[in-house]
N, C-alpha and C positions, 0 to 999 in steps of 0.2 A: 504493500500500500504506500509506504513511504517513497519508494522508487518512482511509482506512478505519479505521486503528487509533485515530486521534484521535477519530473519530466514535463508536467503541465506548467509548472511555475517558471521554468528556465526561459522559454520564449518571452514571457511577460517581463521578466527581469531584464533580459537583454534589450528588449524594446524600450523599456523605461530608461535604461542606461544610455541608449542611443539618443533618446529624446533629450535627456539632460545634457549630453555632450553638445547636441545641436543648439540648445538654448544657451549653453555656456559660450559657444563660438559666436553666436549672434550677439550676445551681451558684450563680448570682448570687442567685436567689430564696432558696436555702437559706442562703447567707451572711448575707443581710439579716435573714431570720427569726431565725437563731441570735443574731446580735448584738443585735437589738432586744429579743428575749424575755429575754436574759440581763441586759441593762442596764435595761430598763424592764419590770418584772413585769406591768404592766397590759396589755402587748402580747404576752402569751404565747399568746393565742388569735387570731392573725392569720388572717384568712380568705383573703386574696389579696394577692399581690405582682405588680405588672405594670409594664412600662416605660411611661413617658409620652413624648409627642412631644419633650420636652426631653432632649437627650443627657445621660446620667449621672444622671437623676432618675427615681425609681421611686415609683409609687403603692403605699401600704400601706393595705389596707382591713381594718377591724375592725368587723364588722356593717355599719352604714350610716355609720360615721365614716371619713373619708378623711384620711390623712396622706401626707407625701412624705419620701423618704429618699435619701441618696446611695448609691452602689453598694456601700459597705462597712457601711452602717448606723451610721456615725459621727455623722451629723447627722440630726435629725428636724425636719420643718417642719410646722406646723399653720397652714394658711392657704389662700388661693385661687390657683390657677394660671390665668393669663390668657394667651390667644393674642392677641397684639397685632396680628398680621397679619390674622387672621380676625375680630377683634373679638368673641371668644367667651370666656366664663368657663368653662373646662374643668371646674373643680371643681363649679360649679353644674350643668352638664350631667350630670356623673357622679352627683351626689347625686339629681338629678331622676330619673335612670334607676333608681338603687338604691331610691328610695322611691316609685316609680310604683305606683299602686293600680289593681287590676282594678275597673272601675266596678261590675261586677255584685256585687262583694264589699262595697261600701259599705253601712253599716247605714242604709238609706234610711228606715226606720221612725222613726229618731231625727231626721229632718230636717223642716223646713217645706216643703211641696210647693206649687209654683205652676205652673200649666199655661197657656201662652199659645198661641193659635191651635191647630194640630193637635198641638203638643207633641212633634213627631217627633225633635227634637234634644234632647240632655240635657247638663246641666252640674251639678256640685255645688260649693257655695261654703261655706267656713268663714269666719264673720264675727262680729265683736264689735259689739254695738249702740252702742258709744262710738267706733267707728273712723271717722275722717273719710274715709279712702280708701274704706272700704266704702260710705259714703253716696254718694260720688262714683260708685262702680261701680253702685250700685243705681239711680241716676238714668240712667246709660247703659243699664241693662237695660230701662228703661221703653220704649225704642224698638226692642227686639228681639222678633220674633214667631216663632211655630212652635218653641217651646222649652219644655222642662220643667226647672224650676229647683228643685234641692234645697238648701235653706239650712240648714246646720248651725250652731246657735248655739254660739259658741266664745268665751266671756268671759274673755279673758286680760289685758285692759288695766288693769282696776281692780276693786275690790270692788263698785262701782256697776254694773259690767258684769254681774256675777252677778245682781244684783237685777233689772235690766232684762231680762235673758234669761229669768229665771223668770217675770216678769210677761207677757212676750210668749208664751212657750211655754204658759202656763196660760190664756191668753185664749180666749174662745169661738171666735174666728176668728184664729188665730195668723198666718196669711198676711197678712190685712188689717192687723193690728196691726204686724207687721214692716214692711210697706211704708209705712204711715203714719208710723211712727217714723223710718225711714231717709230718706224723701223729703220729709216735712212737719214733722219735729221733734216729733211728737206722742207723748207717753209713754203706755204702756199702764197700765191700772188695776192696783192692787196685787193680787197673786195670793192666793188663799186658802191658808192654811197647810197644808191637806190635799192640795194639788196635788202630784202626783208629777213631780219634775224629774230623775229618774234618767237620762233621755236626755241631758240637758246634761252630766252627769258622764261618761257614756259617750263623748260627743263629745270631752271633754277627754282622756280616756285614749287614744282613737283618735289624736288629734292628737299626743300625746307619742310614741306608737309610730311614727308616720310623719313625725315631725319637722316638724310644721306650727308654725312659729315666728312667723308674722305673719299679719295679716288685711288684706284678703281673700286667701285661697288658693283658687284655682279649679282644679277637676279636670274633665277632658274625657272623652269616651266611650272614648278609646283609652288611658286611664290617665295621660296626661301632665298636668302641673300648671303653673300660672303663679302665682308669688307676687306679689301687688300688684294694684292696680286697672288695668284696661285699657279702652280705648274700645270703643264698639259695633262699629265697623268691624274692629278687631283681634279682637274676640270672634267675629265672623262668620267671619273668616279662619281662626281656630283651630278653630272648630267644623267647618268644611268639611274642614280637614286631618285632624281626628279621625274623620271619617266617621260622625258621629252627632249 
């Protein structure tokens, strides 16, 4: 009889415990939201509060900005959370997820398009013509086949970057001028003053919206991104994982 009673009580006890944990988590979130919004007016529009893998530390998300707080909202941390066991930057992983871009929503008309082989795989790259890492990446790209590359001119390094981007975008064959500039160091001829470079400005606005802070930044078919130059084998690996 005692065994049967225990069997009947166990689901109820577990359900009650789960309910209490849920209420506790909700109360914790409410406390953090209240404390931070009262003490830091800029945080009145908190989108999400969630526990991190580190005990007692909570992620506070405002749009695509990520902060960390203790359980009472007494302390706020702006920085990166590193999992030293897994060798992972948890903050970077989270930001990449928050700023992931649906590839089909990219403004591809504002990019320089290059098709190699059957063009079956697709990547988009935001690059500055003065970026040394971009030049390294472009040289790696020369050995990659069966890919469509959309290059978004993203002149963020210097005023000279803006001029070079304009000249490349306005060239008769922008794809050739871009490749020659990045792999051979050849500058494009000066663009006519009548050339419409609104696309480059739209690229800048897009980059600000999606927090593209460095070049190159590479987007894959599944919406994931990689900041920085990678090798051709690494690119192949990521394109395969992206499924496109």
